[in-house]
C-alpha positions in Angstrom: 0.0 0.0 0.0 1.1 3.5 -0.7 1.6 6.0 2.1 -1.5 7.9 1.1 -3.6 4.7 1.2 -2.2 3.8 4.6 -3.1 7.3 5.9 -6.6 7.1 4.3 -7.2 3.6 5.9 -6.0 4.7 9.3 -8.3 7.7 9.1 -11.3 5.5 8.1 -10.5 2.9 10.7 -10.3 5.5 13.5 -13.6 6.9 12.6 -15.3 3.6 11.9 -14.2 1.5 14.9 -16.9 2.9 17.4 -19.8 2.2 14.9 -18.4 -1.2 13.9 -17.9 -2.2 17.5 -21.4 -1.1 18.4 -22.8 -3.4 15.6 -20.5 -6.3 16.6 -21.3 -6.0 20.3 -25.1 -5.9 19.7 -24.8 -8.8 17.2 -22.7 -11.2 19.4 -23.3 -9.9 22.9 -19.7 -10.4 24.1 -17.2 -7.6 24.2 -14.2 -9.8 23.4 -15.9 -11.5 20.4 -17.0 -8.0 19.2 -13.4 -6.8 19.4 -12.4 -9.9 17.4 -15.0 -9.2 14.8 -14.0 -5.6 14.4 -10.3 -6.6 14.1 -11.2 -9.3 11.5 -13.2 -6.7 9.6 -10.4 -4.2 9.6 -7.8 -6.8 8.6 -9.8 -7.8 5.6 -10.4 -4.2 4.6 -6.8 -3.3 5.0 -5.8 -5.9 2.4 -8.4 -4.7 -0.1 -8.2 -1.0 0.7 -7.0 0.2 -2.7 -10.0 -1.6 -4.4 -12.4 -0.4 -1.7 -11.4 3.3 -2.3 -12.2 2.9 -6.0 -15.7 1.6 -5.4 -18.8 3.8 -5.7 -20.1 2.4 -2.4 -19.0 4.2 0.8 -16.3 2.3 2.8 -18.6 2.1 5.8 -21.2 0.1 3.9 -18.5 -2.3 2.7 -17.3 -2.5 6.3 -20.8 -3.5 7.6 -21.0 -6.2 5.0 -17.6 -7.6 5.9 -18.5 -7.5 9.6 -21.8 -9.3 9.1 -20.1 -12.0 7.0 -17.4 -12.4 9.6 -20.0 -12.8 12.3 -21.8 -15.4 10.2 -18.5 -17.2 9.5 -17.6 -17.2 13.2 -20.8 -18.9 14.0 -20.0 -21.6 11.5 -16.6 -22.3 12.9 -17.5 -22.1 16.6 -16.3 -25.7 17.1 -12.8 -24.8 15.8 -12.1 -22.0 18.3 -9.3 -22.7 20.6 -9.7 -19.4 22.5 -11.8 -19.2 25.7 -13.7 -16.1 26.7 -14.0 -15.1 30.3 -16.9 -13.2 31.8 -14.9 -10.8 34.0 -11.5 -9.3 33.2 -9.7 -6.6 35.2 -9.7 -4.1 32.3 -11.0 -0.6 32.6 -9.4 0.9 29.5 -12.3 -0.4 27.3 -14.9 1.9 28.8 -12.6 4.8 28.5 -12.5 4.3 24.7 -16.2 5.2 24.4 -17.5 1.9 22.9 -20.0 1.3 25.7 -22.8 3.6 24.5 -25.2 0.7 23.7 -24.5 -1.1 27.0 -26.5 1.1 29.3 -29.6 -1.2 29.4 -28.9 -4.1 31.7 -31.3 -6.6 30.0 -30.7 -5.5 26.4 -28.0 -8.0 25.6 -29.9 -10.8 27.4 -33.0 -9.9 25.3 -30.9 -9.8 22.1 -29.5 -13.2 22.9 -33.0 -14.7 22.7 -33.1 -13.9 19.0 -31.7 -16.0 16.2 -28.4 -14.7 14.8 -30.2 -13.5 11.6 -33.0 -11.7 13.6 -30.4 -10.1 15.9 -28.4 -8.8 12.9 -31.6 -7.4 11.3 -32.8 -5.8 14.5 -29.3 -4.2 15.1 -28.8 -3.0 11.6 -32.4 -1.7 11.1 -33.2 -0.3 14.6 -29.9 0.5 16.2 -27.9 1.6 13.1 -31.0 2.9 11.4 -30.2 1.4 8.0 -33.1 1.1 5.4 -34.5 -2.3 4.6 -32.9 -2.4 1.2 -29.4 -1.8 2.7 -29.9 -4.5 5.3 -31.0 -6.9 2.6 -27.9 -6.1 0.5 -25.6 -6.5 3.5 -27.2 -9.8 4.5 -27.5 -11.1 0.9 -31.3 -11.7 1.2 -34.5 -10.2 -0.1 -36.2 -7.2 1.4 -39.2 -9.4 2.4 -36.9 -11.7 4.4 -35.5 -8.7 6.2 -39.0 -7.4 7.0 -40.0 -10.8 8.2 -36.9 -11.3 10.4 -37.4 -7.7 11.7 -41.0 -8.3 12.7 -40.3 -11.7 14.3 -37.2 -10.3 16.1 -38.9 -7.3 17.4 -41.9 -9.4 18.7 -39.4 -11.7 20.4 -37.5 -8.8 21.8 -40.6 -7.1 23.1 -41.6 -10.4 24.9 -38.1 -10.6 26.4 -38.1 -7.0 27.5 -41.7 -7.2 28.9 -40.5 -8.2 32.3 -42.2 -7.7 35.7 -43.3 -4.2 36.7 -40.4 -3.8 39.1 -37.8 -4.3 36.3 -36.1 -1.1 35.0 -37.3 0.5 31.8 -34.7 0.3 29.0 -32.6 3.5 28.9 -30.9 3.0 25.5 -32.9 4.9 22.8 -33.1 1.9 20.5 -34.3 -0.4 23.2 -36.8 2.2 24.4 -38.2 2.5 20.9 -38.5 -1.3 20.5 -40.1 -1.5 24.0 -42.6 1.3 23.6 -43.6 0.5 20.0 -44.7 -2.9 21.3 -46.6 -1.4 24.2 -48.5 0.9 21.7 -49.9 -2.0 19.7 
C-alpha cells in the first residue's frame, strides 16, 4: 500500500471503529468477540483498501458487509475455536475508549441473545444503526421481504423478552426504548 492509502485507511478505521464495535457488540453480545469481529473486519479491509477506495459504495457500507459476514462465519466455525472467553476481566481501558454507549440497558444483551443470529443482525442494523430495509437486505444477501419478516419476528421476540415484571427497570438506551414502547402501543 502507498503511504497515502495507509493514511486514508487509518483515518477511516479510526472513525469507523466505534460504529463497527457497536454493531458487533449488539450482534454477538460479548465484548471480546466483538473486538475480534472488528479486528477481522479491519484486517480484511486493509488488504483490499485500494480496491475499496475505487468503489462507488461508501467504505462504511462495505465494512458493515464484511463485519456481518465475519459474524456469520464465526458462528459456522465455533467448534474450531481454541480461545476461551472469560466473563470478568480486570480491564478498565475499554470503557474509556467510548465503545459502551449501547451497553446502558442491563437486559438488552440478554434480550438480544434470545433472538436467532439473523434476527439479531436485522434488528441491530435496522433499529440500532438505522439502515433502510434495502441496505440491510444487501448486507445480508437476502430479499427485502426476508429482512422485513426477520425484523418483525425479532422485534416481537425482543418485546416479549423486554416485557418483564413491573419492578424491572425500563430500558434506557434509545433503540431499546423505541422497541419496547412500540410494542406497548400495539
